[in-house]
C-alpha positions in Angstrom: 26.9 -113.9 75.0 23.4 -113.1 76.5 22.9 -110.2 78.9 20.0 -108.7 80.7 18.8 -106.3 77.7 15.8 -104.1 76.8 14.3 -102.8 73.6 12.9 -99.1 74.1 11.3 -97.7 70.8 10.3 -93.8 70.6 13.5 -93.5 72.7 14.3 -90.1 71.7 10.8 -89.1 72.7 9.7 -87.5 76.0 8.5 -90.8 77.8 11.0 -92.6 76.0 14.2 -90.9 76.9 13.0 -91.0 80.7 12.5 -94.4 80.6 15.9 -95.2 79.4 17.0 -93.1 82.2 15.1 -95.0 84.5 16.1 -98.3 83.1 20.0 -97.4 83.7 19.8 -95.0 86.7 17.1 -95.9 88.6 13.9 -94.0 90.0 15.3 -92.2 92.9 11.6 -91.8 94.6 10.7 -95.3 94.4 12.9 -97.4 97.1 12.3 -100.7 95.5 13.4 -99.3 92.1 16.1 -96.8 93.0 19.1 -98.8 92.3 21.3 -98.1 89.2 21.9 -100.6 86.6 24.4 -99.5 84.2 25.5 -102.9 83.3 22.1 -103.5 81.3 21.9 -102.8 77.7 19.2 -100.6 76.6 18.9 -100.7 72.8 17.1 -97.4 71.4 15.2 -97.3 68.5 15.4 -93.6 66.8 14.0 -92.2 63.8 16.4 -90.4 61.6 16.5 -86.5 62.4 15.4 -87.0 66.0 17.6 -85.1 68.6 19.4 -87.8 70.6 21.2 -85.0 73.0 19.2 -86.5 75.8 20.0 -90.0 75.6 23.7 -89.0 74.9 23.9 -87.6 78.3 22.3 -90.9 80.1 25.2 -93.1 81.4 25.0 -96.7 81.0 25.1 -99.5 77.9 23.1 -97.5 75.6 22.8 -98.5 71.9 20.9 -96.3 69.1 19.8 -97.9 66.2 18.0 -95.9 63.2 14.7 -97.2 61.9 11.4 -96.5 61.3 8.3 -98.4 62.4 6.6 -98.0 59.3 9.6 -99.4 57.3 9.7 -103.2 58.5 13.0 -103.6 56.8 14.7 -101.0 59.0 13.9 -102.9 61.9 16.1 -106.0 61.0 19.0 -105.2 63.1 17.4 -104.1 65.9 17.3 -107.5 68.0 20.8 -108.7 66.5 22.8 -110.4 69.3 20.0 -109.8 72.1 18.8 -113.0 73.9 15.3 -112.6 75.6 14.9 -108.8 75.4 12.0 -107.1 76.7 10.6 -104.5 74.6 9.1 -101.4 75.6 6.7 -99.7 72.9 6.7 -96.3 73.6 6.6 -94.6 70.0 3.4 -93.0 68.7 2.0 -90.3 67.1 -0.3 -87.9 69.4 -0.3 -84.9 67.4 0.4 -85.4 63.6 1.5 -82.5 61.3 -1.5 -82.4 59.3 -2.9 -85.8 58.3 -5.0 -88.0 60.3 -3.6 -91.2 58.4 -0.4 -90.7 60.6 -2.2 -92.0 63.4 -3.0 -95.1 61.7 0.4 -95.7 59.7 2.5 -95.3 63.0 0.1 -96.4 65.7 -1.3 -99.6 64.2 0.9 -100.7 61.4 3.9 -99.4 63.1 3.2 -101.6 66.3 2.3 -104.5 64.1 5.7 -104.2 62.7 7.8 -103.9 65.8 5.7 -106.6 67.7 6.3 -109.1 64.7 10.1 -108.2 65.0 10.0 -109.1 68.5 8.1 -112.2 67.8 10.8 -113.3 65.3 13.4 -112.1 67.7 11.8 -114.1 70.7 11.7 -111.3 72.9 10.7 -112.1 76.4 7.7 -109.4 77.0 6.2 -106.8 75.0 5.2 -103.8 77.0 2.6 -101.7 74.8 2.2 -98.2 76.1 -1.3 -97.0 75.1 -3.7 -94.0 76.1 -6.6 -93.2 77.9 -8.1 -92.1 74.2 -9.6 -95.6 73.6 -11.9 -95.0 76.2 -13.1 -91.6 75.4 -14.6 -89.7 78.0 -16.3 -90.6 81.3 -19.9 -91.3 81.4 -19.9 -89.3 84.5 -17.8 -87.5 87.0 -17.9 -90.3 89.5 -17.4 -93.1 87.1 -13.5 -93.5 86.2 -12.4 -96.1 83.9 -11.2 -99.3 84.7 -9.7 -102.3 83.1 -12.9 -103.7 82.5 -14.6 -100.5 80.9 -15.7 -100.7 77.2 -14.2 -99.1 73.9 -15.3 -95.7 72.9 -12.5 -94.2 71.3 -12.2 -90.3 71.0 -11.2 -89.4 67.6 -8.5 -91.1 65.4 -5.7 -91.2 68.0 -8.2 -93.0 70.3 -9.0 -95.4 67.3 -5.5 -96.1 66.5 -4.4 -96.8 69.8 -7.5 -99.2 70.2 -6.7 -101.2 67.2 -2.9 -101.3 68.2 -4.2 -102.7 71.8 -6.2 -105.2 69.7 -3.0 -106.2 67.9 -0.8 -106.7 70.9 -3.7 -108.7 72.9 -4.2 -110.9 69.8 -0.2 -111.9 69.6 -0.5 -112.5 73.4 -3.6 -114.6 73.2 -1.9 -116.7 70.5 1.0 -117.6 72.9 3.8 -116.3 70.6 4.8 -113.5 72.9 3.9 -112.3 76.6 2.4 -108.9 76.5 1.4 -106.2 78.8 -0.7 -103.2 78.2 0.3 -99.8 79.9 -2.4 -97.0 79.7 -1.5 -93.7 80.9 -3.4 -90.2 80.7 -2.2 -86.7 80.2 1.4 -86.9 81.5 3.8 -84.2 82.5 7.2 -83.8 83.6 10.9 -82.7 82.8 11.6 -83.5 79.1 8.3 -81.8 78.1 7.9 -81.0 74.4 7.0 -77.4 73.3 3.1 -78.3 73.3 3.5 -78.6 77.0 5.6 -75.4 77.5 3.1 -73.6 75.4 0.3 -74.4 77.7 2.6 -73.1 81.1 3.0 -70.0 78.7 -0.7 -69.4 77.9 -1.2 -70.0 81.9 1.3 -67.2 82.6 -0.1 -64.8 80.3 -3.7 -65.5 81.1 -5.1 -66.7 78.1 -5.4 -70.4 78.8 -8.9 -71.4 77.6 -11.3 -72.7 80.5 -14.5 -74.0 79.3 -17.3 -74.0 81.6 -16.6 -74.1 85.4 -13.4 -75.8 85.2 -14.4 -78.4 87.8 -14.2 -81.4 85.4 -11.6 -83.8 86.4 -8.3 -85.1 84.5 -6.3 -87.9 85.6 -2.5 -87.0 84.9 0.4 -88.9 85.5 4.1 -87.7 86.3 6.3 -89.0 83.6 8.6 -90.9 86.1 5.6 -92.5 87.8 4.6 -93.9 84.6 7.9 -95.1 84.3 7.8 -96.7 87.7 4.8 -98.5 86.2 6.5 -99.8 82.7 9.1 -100.9 85.1 6.7 -103.0 86.9 5.1 -104.2 84.0 8.5 -106.0 83.2 9.3 -107.4 86.2 6.4 -108.7 87.4 5.2 -112.4 86.2 1.7 -111.8 87.0 1.3 -109.0 84.6 1.4 -111.3 81.8 -1.4 -110.8 79.4 -2.8 -107.8 81.6 -3.9 -104.3 81.2 -3.2 -101.7 83.7 -3.9 -97.9 84.3 -0.8 -95.8 85.5 -1.7 -92.1 87.0 -1.3 -89.9 90.0 -2.9 -91.1 93.0 -6.0 -88.9 92.4 -7.2 -86.7 89.6 -7.1 -83.2 89.4 -9.9 -80.3 88.2 -8.7 -78.1 85.3 -8.9 -75.4 87.8 -6.7 -77.2 90.3 -3.9 -78.0 87.3 -4.1 -74.2 86.3 -3.7 -72.5 90.0 -1.0 -75.2 90.6 1.1 -74.1 87.7 0.4 -70.5 88.6 1.3 -71.0 92.1 4.7 -73.0 91.3 5.8 -70.5 88.7 5.0 -67.5 91.2 6.3 -68.7 94.4 9.0 -71.1 93.5 10.4 -69.2 90.4 9.5 -65.5 90.7 7.6 -65.6 87.5 5.0 -63.0 87.1 1.4 -64.6 86.4 -1.4 -62.7 85.1 -4.0 -64.5 87.3 -6.6 -64.5 84.5 -8.5 -67.1 82.2 -10.1 -67.1 78.5 -13.4 -67.9 79.9 -15.5 -69.9 77.5 -19.1 -71.4 77.9 -19.3 -75.3 77.9 -21.2 -75.4 74.9 -17.7 -74.1 73.3 -16.3 -77.6 74.3 -19.1 -79.5 72.4 -18.7 -77.2 69.4 -14.9 -78.0 69.3 -15.7 -81.8 69.6 -17.9 -81.6 66.6 -15.7 -79.6 64.4 -13.0 -82.0 65.2 -15.1 -85.1 64.2 -15.7 -83.3 61.0 -12.0 -82.5 60.2 -10.7 -85.8 61.4 -13.3 -87.3 59.2 -12.3 -85.6 56.4 -8.6 -86.8 57.1 -7.2 -83.9 58.6 -6.3 -82.7 62.3 -6.0 -79.5 64.0 -4.5 -79.6 67.7 -5.9 -76.8 69.2 -9.1 -78.0 68.2 -8.8 -81.1 69.1 -7.4 -80.1 72.8 -10.2 -77.5 73.3 -12.8 -80.3 72.5 -11.4 -82.1 75.8 -11.0 -79.5 78.1 -14.5 -79.6 79.9 -14.6 -83.3 79.7 -14.0 -85.6 82.7 -11.4 -88.0 81.6 -10.4 -90.2 84.8 -9.0 -93.7 85.3 -8.6 -95.9 88.4 -5.2 -97.5 89.3 -6.4 -99.7 91.9 -5.5 -102.8 89.7 -2.1 -101.8 89.1 -1.7 -100.9 93.1 -3.1 -104.2 94.2 -1.4 -106.7 91.5 1.9 -104.7 90.8 2.6 -102.7 94.0 2.4 -99.7 92.0 2.6 -96.3 94.1 2.8 -93.0 92.4 5.4 -91.1 94.3 5.3 -87.6 92.6 2.1 -85.8 92.6 1.0 -82.4 90.6 2.9 -79.5 92.7 6.1 -81.4 93.1 5.8 -82.4 89.5 5.2 -79.0 88.2 8.1 -77.9 90.0 10.4 -80.1 88.4 9.0 -79.6 85.0 9.7 -75.8 85.3 12.9 -76.2 86.8 14.0 -78.4 83.9 12.6 -75.7 81.5 14.8 -73.0 83.0 17.9 -75.3 83.7 17.9 -75.9 79.8 17.4 -72.0 79.0 13.7 -72.2 77.9 11.6 -69.2 78.5 8.4 -69.6 79.9 
């Protein structure tokens, strides 16, 4: 018996869990996507040992299937009984524990494995969550990336996501499966991992690093804005074979990002804030970038150094094509998104 169904990889992760919620509970901020649909079957691929507690709180027909993208045999039962399921491939490694090879094992070979399983199962559409990293940094402040921008990947993460995009596009070009690539920049919102909470804590304590003037621009995307984009990629027939950028309606300077988080902490939640920065010269970002390249070239990864290497860069994308072709309308901007993020942390008993 066939039913409307979706498969979500990385479902126990930050984005994956929010997407599962959006699939069954709708997006309250988006009128056209606010309706609940608890009758749809959402099958979630989760790795052994990952926390499934968030998924278990979401109402609807949600099935958890344990598997590993790097082990094709573990994916054999993922599509059993599904007819024409859409696949949302959210799983990926952003910050590996130590070794850079994890990027390629999961982001490249893992994508190849799940894509081949989807093709074999005659999935209706494969929506691949990519990143801004395959494009690197903007050549100038006023030139955002669009869908025609050439690849210039930053680090092994960027290289691995570029290779994954090429695998997905090759499968789509062969006619074996419909594909859509959804690129997102730095995202934020409820469900955030510890690295984002640490960023908040550094801002509170006045030790967050600002390299240069802090006036460089960054695109960001509230997590439910990205979920809106992914749902549109599934629904829109014209999305087949296309690539789209999904972000908030405008980019923010690093100063705006930090100032907004300080303001929300202080005024909305009465959290004392130091109102200080760890000011570093712009050259510190370039030194960090050079060291990051060396370390990653040796096959290792140091997350703090990698993040510092990006802190003075313009990393901005244009959402014009998604707005025009899909009707994408980011509903939540930075201040409200950060307010929801901090409320989620406090409701969970997580101290900032």
